[in-house]
VMD Tcl script that builds the backbone (N, CA, C; Angstrom):
set m [mol new atoms 216]
animate dup $m
set s [atomselect $m all]
$s set {name element resname resid chain x y z} {
  {N N UNK 1 A -51.566 -23.356 10.954}
  {CA C UNK 1 A -51.052 -24.707 11.068}
  {C C UNK 1 A -49.834 -24.686 11.991}
  {N N UNK 2 A -49.612 -25.793 12.691}
  {CA C UNK 2 A -48.419 -25.900 13.520}
  {C C UNK 2 A -48.006 -27.355 13.615}
  {N N UNK 3 A -46.736 -27.554 13.963}
  {CA C UNK 3 A -46.225 -28.905 14.180}
  {C C UNK 3 A -45.594 -28.974 15.558}
  {N N UNK 4 A -45.571 -30.183 16.124}
  {CA C UNK 4 A -44.912 -30.438 17.405}
  {C C UNK 4 A -43.992 -31.636 17.215}
  {N N UNK 5 A -42.738 -31.461 17.589}
  {CA C UNK 5 A -41.757 -32.544 17.488}
  {C C UNK 5 A -41.046 -32.665 18.832}
  {N N UNK 6 A -40.806 -33.885 19.265}
  {CA C UNK 6 A -40.072 -34.129 20.499}
  {C C UNK 6 A -38.655 -34.553 20.135}
  {N N UNK 7 A -37.700 -33.659 20.423}
  {CA C UNK 7 A -36.292 -33.916 20.174}
  {C C UNK 7 A -35.669 -34.495 21.442}
  {N N UNK 8 A -34.379 -34.800 21.390}
  {CA C UNK 8 A -33.680 -35.376 22.535}
  {C C UNK 8 A -33.768 -34.489 23.768}
  {N N UNK 9 A -33.498 -33.174 23.597}
  {CA C UNK 9 A -33.441 -32.279 24.750}
  {C C UNK 9 A -34.482 -31.163 24.724}
  {N N UNK 10 A -35.413 -31.209 23.765}
  {CA C UNK 10 A -36.391 -30.128 23.668}
  {C C UNK 10 A -37.654 -30.588 22.955}
  {N N UNK 11 A -38.740 -29.881 23.235}
  {CA C UNK 11 A -39.948 -30.016 22.447}
  {C C UNK 11 A -39.977 -28.815 21.510}
  {N N UNK 12 A -40.180 -29.064 20.212}
  {CA C UNK 12 A -40.124 -28.008 19.213}
  {C C UNK 12 A -41.502 -27.833 18.589}
  {N N UNK 13 A -42.043 -26.609 18.692}
  {CA C UNK 13 A -43.317 -26.263 18.069}
  {C C UNK 13 A -43.019 -25.259 16.964}
  {N N UNK 14 A -43.503 -25.535 15.758}
  {CA C UNK 14 A -43.336 -24.619 14.631}
  {C C UNK 14 A -44.707 -24.085 14.240}
  {N N UNK 15 A -44.837 -22.755 14.228}
  {CA C UNK 15 A -46.080 -22.098 13.852}
  {C C UNK 15 A -45.941 -21.562 12.431}
  {N N UNK 16 A -46.846 -21.970 11.555}
  {CA C UNK 16 A -46.808 -21.556 10.157}
  {C C UNK 16 A -47.906 -20.523 9.942}
  {N N UNK 17 A -47.550 -19.358 9.398}
  {CA C UNK 17 A -48.510 -18.289 9.133}
  {C C UNK 17 A -49.205 -18.586 7.813}
  {N N UNK 18 A -50.474 -18.984 7.893}
  {CA C UNK 18 A -51.244 -19.298 6.694}
  {C C UNK 18 A -52.288 -18.220 6.474}
  {N N UNK 19 A -52.500 -17.861 5.246}
  {CA C UNK 19 A -53.492 -16.851 4.930}
  {C C UNK 19 A -53.170 -16.199 3.607}
  {N N UNK 20 A -53.943 -15.191 3.274}
  {CA C UNK 20 A -53.778 -14.572 1.960}
  {C C UNK 20 A -52.951 -13.302 1.989}
  {N N UNK 21 A -52.955 -12.587 3.105}
  {CA C UNK 21 A -52.269 -11.297 3.121}
  {C C UNK 21 A -51.184 -11.246 4.188}
  {N N UNK 22 A -50.102 -10.574 3.853}
  {CA C UNK 22 A -49.048 -10.240 4.806}
  {C C UNK 22 A -48.548 -11.438 5.620}
  {N N UNK 23 A -48.126 -12.493 4.951}
  {CA C UNK 23 A -47.623 -13.671 5.644}
  {C C UNK 23 A -46.246 -13.403 6.233}
  {N N UNK 24 A -46.010 -13.955 7.408}
  {CA C UNK 24 A -44.732 -13.832 8.093}
  {C C UNK 24 A -44.003 -15.170 8.043}
  {N N UNK 25 A -42.717 -15.148 8.338}
  {CA C UNK 25 A -41.922 -16.370 8.384}
  {C C UNK 25 A -42.406 -17.263 9.528}
  {N N UNK 26 A -42.110 -18.559 9.429}
  {CA C UNK 26 A -42.472 -19.506 10.478}
  {C C UNK 26 A -41.838 -19.087 11.800}
  {N N UNK 27 A -42.529 -19.389 12.893}
  {CA C UNK 27 A -42.022 -19.151 14.240}
  {C C UNK 27 A -41.731 -20.512 14.854}
  {N N UNK 28 A -40.530 -20.677 15.404}
  {CA C UNK 28 A -40.123 -21.945 16.010}
  {C C UNK 28 A -39.926 -21.728 17.504}
  {N N UNK 29 A -40.643 -22.529 18.305}
  {CA C UNK 29 A -40.562 -22.444 19.756}
  {C C UNK 29 A -39.875 -23.711 20.261}
  {N N UNK 30 A -38.745 -23.540 20.939}
  {CA C UNK 30 A -38.001 -24.657 21.521}
  {C C UNK 30 A -38.172 -24.610 23.027}
  {N N UNK 31 A -38.716 -25.674 23.596}
  {CA C UNK 31 A -38.958 -25.737 25.035}
  {C C UNK 31 A -37.947 -26.686 25.674}
  {N N UNK 32 A -37.016 -26.116 26.416}
  {CA C UNK 32 A -36.009 -26.879 27.139}
  {C C UNK 32 A -36.404 -26.941 28.612}
  {N N UNK 33 A -35.692 -27.690 29.414}
  {CA C UNK 33 A -35.985 -27.796 30.842}
  {C C UNK 33 A -35.771 -26.462 31.559}
  {N N UNK 34 A -34.771 -25.666 31.121}
  {CA C UNK 34 A -34.414 -24.448 31.843}
  {C C UNK 34 A -34.852 -23.151 31.166}
  {N N UNK 35 A -35.269 -23.207 29.891}
  {CA C UNK 35 A -35.674 -21.992 29.191}
  {C C UNK 35 A -36.492 -22.337 27.945}
  {N N UNK 36 A -37.043 -21.299 27.330}
  {CA C UNK 36 A -37.780 -21.449 26.085}
  {C C UNK 36 A -37.217 -20.435 25.102}
  {N N UNK 37 A -36.906 -20.883 23.889}
  {CA C UNK 37 A -36.433 -19.956 22.870}
  {C C UNK 37 A -37.473 -19.852 21.766}
  {N N UNK 38 A -37.559 -18.663 21.189}
  {CA C UNK 38 A -38.438 -18.421 20.051}
  {C C UNK 38 A -37.561 -17.877 18.931}
  {N N UNK 39 A -37.661 -18.504 17.752}
  {CA C UNK 39 A -36.830 -18.134 16.611}
  {C C UNK 39 A -37.695 -17.800 15.405}
  {N N UNK 40 A -37.225 -16.829 14.610}
  {CA C UNK 40 A -37.894 -16.495 13.356}
  {C C UNK 40 A -36.843 -15.962 12.391}
  {N N UNK 41 A -36.906 -16.442 11.170}
  {CA C UNK 41 A -35.995 -15.980 10.122}
  {C C UNK 41 A -36.363 -14.554 9.735}
  {N N UNK 42 A -35.350 -13.685 9.649}
  {CA C UNK 42 A -35.540 -12.298 9.229}
  {C C UNK 42 A -34.942 -12.142 7.833}
  {N N UNK 43 A -35.786 -12.066 6.795}
  {CA C UNK 43 A -35.261 -11.985 5.431}
  {C C UNK 43 A -34.512 -10.684 5.155}
  {N N UNK 44 A -34.797 -9.622 5.897}
  {CA C UNK 44 A -34.080 -8.356 5.682}
  {C C UNK 44 A -32.612 -8.486 6.065}
  {N N UNK 45 A -32.345 -9.251 7.125}
  {CA C UNK 45 A -30.973 -9.436 7.601}
  {C C UNK 45 A -30.382 -10.760 7.147}
  {N N UNK 46 A -31.216 -11.624 6.566}
  {CA C UNK 46 A -30.827 -12.961 6.130}
  {C C UNK 46 A -30.222 -13.763 7.294}
  {N N UNK 47 A -30.897 -13.699 8.429}
  {CA C UNK 47 A -30.462 -14.476 9.594}
  {C C UNK 47 A -31.649 -14.764 10.507}
  {N N UNK 48 A -31.470 -15.741 11.372}
  {CA C UNK 48 A -32.511 -16.112 12.325}
  {C C UNK 48 A -32.351 -15.254 13.570}
  {N N UNK 49 A -33.468 -14.665 14.024}
  {CA C UNK 49 A -33.487 -13.899 15.263}
  {C C UNK 49 A -33.992 -14.815 16.371}
  {N N UNK 50 A -33.383 -14.745 17.541}
  {CA C UNK 50 A -33.763 -15.621 18.649}
  {C C UNK 50 A -33.980 -14.811 19.916}
  {N N UNK 51 A -35.053 -15.165 20.647}
  {CA C UNK 51 A -35.352 -14.574 21.955}
  {C C UNK 51 A -35.423 -15.721 22.946}
  {N N UNK 52 A -34.807 -15.548 24.116}
  {CA C UNK 52 A -34.819 -16.581 25.151}
  {C C UNK 52 A -35.612 -16.088 26.357}
  {N N UNK 53 A -36.570 -16.923 26.790}
  {CA C UNK 53 A -37.391 -16.642 27.961}
  {C C UNK 53 A -37.044 -17.646 29.053}
  {N N UNK 54 A -37.044 -17.185 30.310}
  {CA C UNK 54 A -36.982 -18.139 31.413}
  {C C UNK 54 A -38.351 -18.817 31.494}
  {N N UNK 55 A -38.422 -19.916 32.203}
  {CA C UNK 55 A -39.701 -20.599 32.372}
  {C C UNK 55 A -40.694 -19.671 33.075}
  {N N UNK 56 A -40.232 -18.912 34.074}
  {CA C UNK 56 A -41.106 -17.980 34.786}
  {C C UNK 56 A -41.624 -16.881 33.855}
  {N N UNK 57 A -40.772 -16.364 32.984}
  {CA C UNK 57 A -41.213 -15.345 32.036}
  {C C UNK 57 A -42.286 -15.896 31.100}
  {N N UNK 58 A -42.114 -17.108 30.610}
  {CA C UNK 58 A -43.091 -17.692 29.703}
  {C C UNK 58 A -44.403 -17.956 30.430}
  {N N UNK 59 A -44.328 -18.397 31.678}
  {CA C UNK 59 A -45.535 -18.617 32.474}
  {C C UNK 59 A -46.293 -17.297 32.642}
  {N N UNK 60 A -45.547 -16.204 32.932}
  {CA C UNK 60 A -46.172 -14.887 33.069}
  {C C UNK 60 A -46.787 -14.429 31.749}
  {N N UNK 61 A -46.102 -14.658 30.649}
  {CA C UNK 61 A -46.628 -14.282 29.335}
  {C C UNK 61 A -47.915 -15.039 29.022}
  {N N UNK 62 A -47.919 -16.337 29.278}
  {CA C UNK 62 A -49.112 -17.146 29.027}
  {C C UNK 62 A -50.284 -16.656 29.873}
  {N N UNK 63 A -50.031 -16.297 31.128}
  {CA C UNK 63 A -51.090 -15.781 31.997}
  {C C UNK 63 A -51.567 -14.414 31.516}
  {N N UNK 64 A -50.640 -13.577 31.079}
  {CA C UNK 64 A -50.980 -12.218 30.653}
  {C C UNK 64 A -51.855 -12.203 29.408}
  {N N UNK 65 A -51.701 -13.174 28.547}
  {CA C UNK 65 A -52.473 -13.211 27.310}
  {C C UNK 65 A -53.967 -13.298 27.593}
  {N N UNK 66 A -54.343 -13.980 28.663}
  {CA C UNK 66 A -55.764 -14.177 28.946}
  {C C UNK 66 A -56.319 -13.205 29.988}
  {N N UNK 67 A -55.521 -12.243 30.447}
  {CA C UNK 67 A -55.978 -11.293 31.465}
  {C C UNK 67 A -56.406 -9.977 30.817}
  {N N UNK 68 A -57.300 -9.236 31.468}
  {CA C UNK 68 A -57.639 -7.917 30.946}
  {C C UNK 68 A -56.488 -6.929 31.184}
  {N N UNK 69 A -56.601 -5.765 30.570}
  {CA C UNK 69 A -55.574 -4.740 30.707}
  {C C UNK 69 A -55.370 -4.380 32.171}
  {N N UNK 70 A -54.109 -4.185 32.552}
  {CA C UNK 70 A -53.805 -3.833 33.924}
  {C C UNK 70 A -52.388 -4.199 34.271}
  {N N UNK 71 A -51.994 -3.952 35.481}
  {CA C UNK 71 A -50.657 -4.287 35.973}
  {C C UNK 71 A -50.808 -5.403 36.985}
  {N N UNK 72 A -50.064 -6.497 36.792}
  {CA C UNK 72 A -50.183 -7.658 37.655}
  {C C UNK 72 A -48.839 -8.036 38.218}
}
mol reanalyze $m
mol bondsrecalc $m
mol representation Tube
mol addrep $m
């Protein structure tokens, strides 16, 4: 399951891990004009971990997901 919300300065997508085994915390993707952040709560540290991608990095990641193994 996932949700999409349009905020003032970002589009926010929340991915919910549904299933019976080994569930992970929700993943929140914030899409801004200049970057994309991905956040996930880490219960071991009791804090949210955040990774920031440039738009070019996210475009490369999206392309890489659908490509076969190799160097591009």
